[in-house]
C-alpha positions as CSV (number, residue, x, y, z in Angstrom):
1,M,-11.7,10.0,-19.2
2,R,-10.0,7.7,-16.6
3,F,-11.1,4.6,-14.7
4,A,-10.6,4.1,-11.0
5,Y,-10.2,0.4,-11.5
6,P,-9.0,-0.1,-15.1
7,E,-8.0,-3.7,-14.4
8,L,-11.7,-4.6,-14.2
9,L,-12.1,-3.6,-17.9
10,H,-10.5,-7.0,-18.7
11,I,-13.8,-8.7,-17.9
12,L,-15.2,-7.2,-21.1
13,W,-13.1,-9.7,-23.0
14,L,-15.7,-12.2,-22.0
15,T,-18.3,-10.6,-24.3
16,P,-17.0,-12.2,-27.6
17,I,-16.8,-15.5,-25.7
18,F,-20.4,-15.2,-24.7
19,V,-21.3,-14.5,-28.4
20,L,-19.4,-17.5,-29.6
21,L,-21.1,-19.7,-27.0
22,Y,-24.5,-18.4,-28.1
23,L,-23.8,-19.1,-31.8
24,R,-22.6,-22.6,-30.9
25,A,-25.7,-23.3,-28.9
26,A,-27.9,-22.0,-31.6
27,R,-26.3,-24.3,-34.2
28,A,-26.6,-27.3,-31.9
29,R,-30.3,-26.5,-31.3
30,Q,-30.9,-26.2,-35.1
31,R,-29.3,-29.6,-35.6
32,S,-31.5,-31.1,-32.9
33,L,-34.6,-29.7,-34.6
34,D,-33.5,-31.0,-38.0
35,R,-33.3,-34.5,-36.5
36,F,-36.7,-34.1,-34.8
37,G,-38.9,-34.0,-37.8
38,E,-39.8,-32.4,-41.2
39,E,-39.0,-28.8,-41.7
40,H,-42.6,-27.6,-42.4
41,L,-43.9,-29.3,-39.3
42,I,-41.2,-27.7,-37.1
43,R,-41.9,-24.3,-38.7
44,K,-45.6,-24.7,-37.9
45,L,-45.0,-25.8,-34.3
46,S,-42.6,-22.9,-33.6
47,Q,-44.5,-20.2,-35.6
48,T,-45.3,-18.3,-32.4
49,V,-41.6,-18.0,-31.5
50,S,-39.9,-14.9,-32.8
51,R,-36.3,-15.6,-33.8
52,R,-35.7,-11.9,-34.2
53,R,-36.8,-11.2,-30.6
54,Q,-34.7,-14.0,-29.3
55,K,-31.6,-12.5,-30.9
56,L,-32.6,-9.0,-29.6
57,K,-33.0,-10.3,-26.0
58,I,-29.5,-11.9,-26.2
59,A,-28.1,-8.6,-27.6
60,L,-29.7,-6.7,-24.7
61,L,-28.2,-9.0,-22.1
62,L,-24.7,-8.6,-23.7
63,L,-25.1,-4.9,-23.5
64,V,-26.2,-5.2,-19.9
65,F,-23.0,-7.1,-19.2
66,V,-20.8,-4.5,-21.0
67,F,-22.4,-1.5,-19.1
68,L,-22.1,-3.4,-15.8
69,G,-18.4,-3.9,-16.5
70,L,-17.9,-0.3,-17.3
71,A,-19.7,0.7,-14.1
72,L,-17.5,-1.6,-12.0
73,A,-14.4,0.0,-13.5
74,R,-15.8,3.4,-12.3
75,P,-15.3,5.8,-15.3
76,Q,-14.4,9.3,-14.2
77,I,-14.5,12.6,-16.2
78,G,-13.4,16.0,-15.1
79,T,-12.0,17.1,-11.7
80,H,-12.7,19.6,-9.0
81,A,-10.4,20.8,-6.2
82,V,-11.3,20.2,-2.6
83,P,-9.4,21.9,0.2
84,V,-8.2,19.4,2.8
85,Q,-6.7,20.3,6.2
86,A,-3.9,18.0,7.2
87,E,-3.5,17.6,11.0
88,G,-0.8,15.5,12.5
89,I,2.6,15.4,14.1
90,D,6.2,15.7,12.9
91,L,8.0,12.4,12.9
92,I,11.6,11.6,12.3
93,F,12.9,8.0,11.9
94,A,16.6,7.9,12.9
95,L,17.8,4.7,11.4
96,D,21.1,3.0,12.2
97,S,22.8,2.0,8.9
98,S,26.1,0.7,10.3
99,L,27.5,-2.6,9.2
100,S,26.2,-4.4,12.3
101,M,22.6,-3.9,11.0
102,L,23.4,-6.8,8.6
103,A,23.2,-9.3,11.5
104,E,20.6,-11.9,10.6
105,D,19.1,-12.7,14.0
106,I,16.1,-10.9,12.6
107,K,15.2,-12.1,9.1
108,P,16.2,-11.3,6.5
109,N,18.5,-9.0,8.4
110,R,18.1,-6.1,10.9
111,L,18.3,-3.3,8.4
112,K,16.0,-4.8,5.8
113,R,13.4,-5.7,8.5
114,A,13.6,-2.1,10.0
115,K,13.1,-0.6,6.5
116,H,10.2,-2.9,5.8
117,E,8.4,-2.0,9.0
118,I,9.0,1.7,8.6
119,S,7.5,1.4,5.2
120,A,4.5,-0.5,6.5
121,L,4.0,2.2,9.2
122,L,4.0,4.9,6.5
123,D,1.0,3.3,4.9
124,R,-1.0,3.9,8.1
125,L,-0.1,7.5,8.7
126,R,-2.5,10.3,7.8
127,G,-1.6,14.0,7.9
128,D,1.8,13.6,9.6
129,R,5.0,15.0,8.2
130,V,7.7,12.3,8.1
131,G,11.5,12.5,7.6
132,I,14.5,10.1,7.8
133,V,17.9,10.5,9.4
134,I,20.5,7.8,9.0
135,F,23.6,7.4,11.1
136,A,26.6,5.3,11.7
137,G,29.9,7.0,12.7
138,S,28.2,10.2,11.4
139,S,24.7,11.2,10.5
140,F,22.7,13.2,8.0
141,V,19.2,13.9,6.9
142,Q,18.3,11.3,4.3
143,C,14.8,12.8,3.7
144,P,13.5,16.1,5.2
145,L,10.0,16.4,6.7
146,T,7.4,15.9,4.1
147,F,3.8,14.8,3.5
148,D,4.9,12.9,0.4
149,Y,5.1,9.3,1.8
150,S,6.0,7.9,-1.6
151,A,9.1,10.1,-1.7
152,V,9.9,9.0,1.9
153,K,9.7,5.4,0.8
154,L,12.1,6.1,-2.1
155,F,14.7,7.6,0.2
156,L,14.2,4.8,2.7
157,E,14.7,2.1,0.0
158,A,18.1,3.8,-0.9
159,V,19.5,3.3,2.6
160,D,22.1,0.6,3.0
161,T,25.3,0.0,5.0
162,N,27.3,1.9,2.4
163,S,25.2,5.1,2.9
164,I,27.7,6.4,5.5
165,S,31.4,5.5,5.1
166,V,32.3,6.4,8.7
167,P,32.0,3.3,10.9
168,G,30.5,3.3,14.4
169,T,27.2,4.2,16.1
170,A,27.1,7.9,16.9
171,L,23.9,8.2,18.9
172,E,24.6,11.7,20.0
173,R,25.0,12.9,16.3
174,A,21.8,10.9,15.4
175,I,19.8,12.8,18.0
176,E,21.4,16.1,17.1
177,T,20.7,15.8,13.4
178,S,17.1,14.7,14.1
179,I,16.6,17.8,16.3
180,Q,17.9,20.0,13.5
181,A,15.4,18.3,11.1
182,F,12.6,19.9,13.1
183,E,14.0,23.4,12.5
184,N,11.1,24.5,10.3
185,S,8.4,22.8,12.4
186,P,5.7,24.9,14.1
187,P,6.5,25.5,17.8
188,E,3.2,24.0,18.9
189,S,3.5,20.8,16.8
190,S,4.1,17.5,18.5
191,K,7.6,16.2,17.6
192,V,8.7,12.6,17.8
193,I,12.0,10.8,17.0
194,V,11.9,7.0,16.5
195,L,15.5,5.9,17.1
196,L,16.3,2.4,15.8
197,T,19.7,1.0,16.5
198,D,21.5,-2.2,17.5
199,G,24.8,-0.9,18.8
200,E,26.6,0.9,21.5
201,G,27.2,4.6,21.3
202,H,31.0,5.1,21.5
203,E,31.1,8.8,20.5
204,G,29.9,11.9,22.3
205,D,27.2,12.0,25.0
206,P,23.8,10.9,23.8
207,I,22.3,11.4,27.3
208,E,23.2,15.1,27.2
209,M,21.7,15.5,23.7
210,A,18.6,13.6,24.8
211,E,18.2,16.2,27.7
212,E,18.4,18.9,25.1
213,A,15.6,17.2,23.0
214,G,13.5,16.9,26.2
215,K,13.8,20.7,26.8
216,L,12.6,21.3,23.3
217,G,9.5,19.1,23.8
218,I,10.7,16.3,21.5
219,N,9.7,12.8,22.5
220,I,12.2,10.0,21.6
221,Y,11.1,6.4,21.2
222,T,14.1,4.1,21.2
223,V,14.1,0.7,19.6
224,G,17.0,-1.5,20.7
225,I,17.7,-4.3,18.2
226,G,19.6,-7.4,19.3
227,S,21.0,-8.4,22.7
228,E,23.6,-7.3,25.2
229,K,25.4,-10.6,24.7
230,G,26.3,-9.5,21.2
231,E,25.8,-10.8,17.7
232,L,28.2,-11.7,14.9
233,I,28.2,-9.5,11.8
234,P,28.1,-11.6,8.6
235,L,29.9,-10.5,5.5
236,R,28.6,-11.7,2.1
237,D,30.1,-11.6,-1.4
238,A,28.5,-10.1,-4.5
239,E,26.4,-13.3,-5.0
240,G,25.0,-13.1,-1.4
241,K,27.1,-16.1,-0.2
242,L,28.6,-15.9,3.3
243,S,32.3,-15.1,3.1
244,G,33.0,-14.7,6.8
245,Y,32.4,-12.4,9.8
246,K,33.6,-8.9,10.6
247,K,36.9,-8.8,12.4
248,D,38.8,-6.0,14.2
249,R,42.3,-4.9,13.4
250,E,43.8,-7.6,15.5
251,G,41.8,-10.3,13.6
252,N,39.3,-10.9,16.3
253,V,35.7,-11.6,15.4
254,V,33.5,-8.5,16.2
255,K,30.3,-8.8,18.1
256,T,27.8,-5.9,18.1
257,S,26.4,-5.4,21.7
258,L,23.3,-3.4,22.6
259,D,23.6,-0.6,25.2
260,Q,20.1,-1.1,26.6
261,F,20.7,1.2,29.6
262,T,21.5,4.2,27.4
263,L,18.5,3.7,25.2
264,E,16.2,3.4,28.1
265,K,17.5,6.6,29.7
266,I,17.1,8.5,26.4
267,A,13.5,7.5,26.3
268,V,12.8,8.4,29.9
269,L,14.4,11.8,29.6
270,T,12.2,12.7,26.6
271,D,8.9,11.2,27.9
272,G,9.2,8.5,25.2
273,Q,9.3,4.8,25.5
274,Y,12.0,2.1,25.0
275,Y,11.3,-1.1,23.1
276,H,13.6,-4.1,23.0
277,V,13.6,-6.4,20.0
278,A,15.7,-9.6,20.1
279,S,13.8,-11.5,17.4
280,G,10.7,-11.3,15.2
281,G,9.3,-7.8,14.4
282,I,10.8,-4.4,15.2
283,G,7.8,-3.4,17.3
284,L,6.7,-0.2,15.4
285,E,3.1,-1.2,15.8
286,Q,3.1,-0.3,19.5
287,I,4.9,3.0,18.7
288,Y,2.2,3.8,16.2
289,Q,-0.5,3.2,18.9
290,D,1.4,5.6,21.2
291,I,1.9,8.4,18.7
292,S,-1.6,8.2,17.4
293,T,-2.9,9.5,20.8
294,M,-0.7,12.6,20.7
295,E,-2.1,16.0,20.2
296,T,-2.2,17.0,16.5
297,T,-1.9,20.4,15.0
298,L,-2.9,21.9,11.7
299,Q,0.1,21.1,9.5
300,D,-1.1,22.3,6.1
301,T,-4.1,23.0,3.9
302,R,-3.9,21.4,0.5
303,L,-6.0,21.2,-2.6
304,V,-6.9,17.6,-3.4
305,M,-8.2,16.9,-6.9
306,H,-11.3,14.7,-7.0
307,Y,-12.5,13.1,-10.1
308,E,-16.2,13.3,-11.1
309,E,-17.7,9.8,-10.9
310,Q,-19.7,8.7,-14.0
311,Y,-20.4,5.1,-13.1
312,Q,-24.0,5.8,-12.3
313,Y,-24.8,6.5,-16.0
314,A,-23.4,3.1,-17.0
315,L,-25.2,1.4,-14.2
316,G,-28.5,3.2,-15.1
317,A,-28.1,2.1,-18.7
318,A,-27.6,-1.5,-17.6
319,L,-30.7,-1.5,-15.4
320,L,-32.8,0.1,-18.1
321,L,-31.7,-2.5,-20.7
322,L,-32.3,-5.3,-18.2
323,L,-35.8,-4.0,-17.7
324,I,-36.5,-3.8,-21.4
325,E,-35.2,-7.4,-21.9
326,S,-37.4,-8.7,-19.1
327,L,-40.5,-7.0,-20.7
328,L,-39.7,-8.2,-24.2
329,S,-41.5,-11.5,-25.0
330,E,-40.1,-14.1,-27.4
331,R,-43.6,-14.9,-28.5
332,K,-45.3,-13.2,-31.5
333,T,-48.9,-12.9,-32.4
334,V,-50.0,-15.2,-35.2
335,R,-53.1,-14.3,-37.1
336,T,-55.4,-17.2,-38.2
337,V,-57.8,-17.0,-41.1
338,W,-61.1,-18.9,-40.9
339,T,-61.4,-21.1,-44.0
340,G,-64.5,-23.0,-43.1
341,R,-65.4,-25.7,-40.8
342,F,-64.5,-28.6,-43.0
343,K,-61.4,-27.2,-44.7
């Protein structure tokens, strides 16, 4: 047996508290009666009240509370397999993990915010296969296409600026690796790359690679983080304290600048869309709206295990006991014996 909401079982701890409160109230009532008058008079006045029935009604109410608590926790026994067809698209997040993603113009920093919003988007996806490509001066598949969003989140959480030792922002390699990640995708499936970066592409020709993606029917949505004016790259020590800013070999402070023109062209060539983020959120909500209208294909048929619900039995028992309690009277029938008119 399992419970769908085991945390609700904690309310059953209130049962002994109710018992203690009842016992305390019963003792207080008895003390009040003792002060009211003589014992034989009180016994005569209350002879139509059944103490046993009173206690039985309280016990029934406690059982009603217990069964209602069990019903709310939804007990489940046994399973059965249900075939579920998963329809969706194939989606690759190409995430820039270069050192410049530590810039803090977007809180807490660009990389952490991008990871957070990708994770939030994963919570909304249904039936889509998702993978992750990370890039800096080189690129590789961090997580292949999968339906297991929990695994995707684990791989995503592991991404940091040390994931790739080669510095730079190789947009061409990022797109190429993302294309290769679709190698086992069905030809008819919709394929989308979400490219998140804050830097300029200094290596290769990303435009040529974008044209190749367009020919393969792959849509690229580009997200440019930062501004063309540039942003300083903070460096922090092991305790998280600011120790300075990144400098080049000549000792000059480095600024990371956004190549907005290239990102816009990549999106246009692949029938995607470009989004610019200078502050606040990354803007993945709008991308979700765009891709949710795309044509989906049958990705897989999986067997999903469903547990057999048993809460109705606990709920039925609670209602039955409540009915019995409501029909049970505290009064008892007292037989009187005729002893004569003047006795």
